[in-house]
C-alpha positions in Angstrom: 14.4 -16.6 -11.1 12.6 -18.1 -8.2 9.5 -20.1 -9.0 6.4 -18.8 -7.3 4.7 -21.1 -4.8 1.4 -22.9 -5.6 -0.2 -20.8 -2.8 0.8 -17.6 -4.5 -0.1 -19.0 -8.0 -3.6 -19.6 -6.6 -3.9 -16.2 -5.0 -2.6 -14.4 -8.2 -5.3 -16.2 -10.2 -8.0 -15.5 -7.6 -7.6 -11.7 -7.4 -9.2 -10.8 -10.7 -12.0 -13.4 -10.1 -12.8 -11.8 -6.7 -12.7 -8.3 -8.2 -15.0 -9.3 -11.0 -17.4 -11.8 -9.3 -17.1 -11.0 -5.6 -16.3 -13.5 -2.9 -19.7 -15.3 -3.1 -19.7 -15.3 -6.9 -16.2 -16.8 -7.2 -16.3 -20.5 -6.9 -13.4 -22.7 -6.0 -13.8 -24.4 -9.4 -13.2 -21.0 -11.0 -10.1 -20.5 -9.0 -8.9 -24.1 -9.9 -9.4 -23.4 -13.7 -7.8 -19.9 -13.5 -4.8 -21.1 -11.5 -4.1 -24.3 -13.2 -4.0 -26.4 -10.0 -6.2 -29.1 -8.8 -9.0 -28.6 -6.3 -7.3 -30.6 -3.6 -4.2 -28.3 -4.0 -6.5 -25.3 -3.4 -7.9 -26.9 -0.3 -4.4 -28.0 0.8 -3.4 -24.3 1.0 -6.7 -22.7 2.0 -9.4 -24.0 4.3 -12.0 -21.8 2.7 -12.5 -18.7 0.4 -12.1 -16.4 3.4 -8.5 -17.6 3.9 -7.8 -17.4 0.2 -9.2 -13.8 0.2 -6.9 -12.9 3.1 -3.9 -14.3 1.3 -4.9 -12.5 -1.9 -4.9 -9.2 0.1 -1.6 -10.0 1.8 0.0 -10.4 -1.7 -1.8 -7.3 -3.1 -0.6 -5.2 -0.1 3.0 -6.2 -0.7 3.1 -4.4 -4.0 1.2 -1.3 -3.1 3.2 2.0 -2.8 3.8 3.6 0.6 1.2 6.2 1.4 2.5 9.6 0.8 1.3 12.9 -0.8 3.4 15.6 -2.4 0.6 18.0 -3.3 1.1 21.7 -2.7 -2.6 22.6 -2.9 -6.0 21.1 -2.0 -6.8 20.6 -5.7 -3.5 18.7 -6.3 -4.2 16.7 -3.2 -7.5 15.5 -4.7 -5.7 14.5 -7.9 -3.1 12.5 -5.9 -5.9 10.8 -3.9 -7.3 9.4 -7.2 -3.9 8.6 -8.7 -2.2 6.9 -5.8 -4.7 5.9 -3.1 -8.1 5.4 -4.7 -7.0 3.5 -7.7 -9.5 1.5 -9.7 -8.3 -1.8 -8.1 -8.2 -0.4 -4.6 -11.8 0.9 -5.0 -13.0 -2.5 -6.2 -11.4 -4.0 -3.1 -13.1 -1.4 -0.9 -16.4 -2.3 -2.6 -15.8 -5.9 -2.0 -15.0 -5.3 1.7 -18.1 -3.2 2.1 -20.4 -5.5 0.2 -19.2 -8.9 1.3 -17.0 -8.2 4.3 -18.9 -10.7 6.4 -17.7 -13.5 4.2 -14.0 -12.7 4.9 -13.7 -10.6 8.1 -10.0 -11.3 8.5 -9.4 -10.0 5.0 -11.4 -6.8 5.6 -9.5 -6.2 8.9 -6.3 -6.6 7.0 -7.3 -4.3 4.2 -8.5 -1.6 6.6 -5.5 -1.8 8.9 -2.8 -2.0 6.3 -4.3 0.0 3.4 -7.0 2.4 4.5 -5.7 3.5 7.8 -2.1 4.3 6.6 -3.5 6.3 3.7 -5.9 8.2 6.0 -3.0 8.9 8.4 -0.8 10.2 5.5 -3.8 12.4 4.3 -4.2 13.9 7.7 -0.5 14.8 7.9 -0.6 16.3 4.4 -3.8 18.1 5.1 -2.4 19.6 8.2 0.7 20.9 6.3 -1.7 22.5 3.8 -3.8 23.9 6.6 -6.9 21.8 5.7 -9.4 20.7 8.2 -8.9 17.0 8.8 -12.7 16.1 9.0 -13.3 17.9 5.7 -10.5 16.3 3.7 -11.3 12.9 5.2 -14.9 13.4 4.2 -13.9 14.4 0.7 -11.8 11.2 0.4 -14.7 9.1 1.6 -17.1 10.8 -0.8 -14.8 10.2 -3.7 -14.4 6.6 -2.7 -18.2 6.0 -2.4 -18.9 7.8 -5.7 -16.4 5.5 -7.4 -17.9 2.4 -5.9 -21.5 3.4 -6.5 -21.2 5.3 -9.7 -18.6 3.1 -11.4 -15.0 3.7 -11.0 -14.3 4.4 -14.6 -17.0 7.0 -15.0 -15.2 9.2 -12.5 -11.7 8.9 -14.1 
């Protein structure tokens, strides 16, 4: 089995920290402790937390399922939104991008281009096949997302 790189080890340890504490609230010292590497090793791989966040998202995106919906009705589509697209972890990342996007603009751009936009495109296609108005179904998805971010993700599950 291939050994993971130090860079990936650091990113793997940083994801839960960013999700729990945010970008500002996650210190490099916290990442050092969680990853088991030295501070110079972190800075050898990442110039700053913005770069680290971008690599964290790159790794996260690699393991996400391809956007697709199988629903046969609008009600089933809403359930699929929650199960496959608007997962608890994804909603936390949306919240992080909305709340602290100015701290890691490259990461936000990456997240929107490679996660949000493909899911919205798949939703549009599925909505058309179900004869749903695109604006309405997109608004529904956005409202669900915002409700999960604002009201607490677990409260809506």
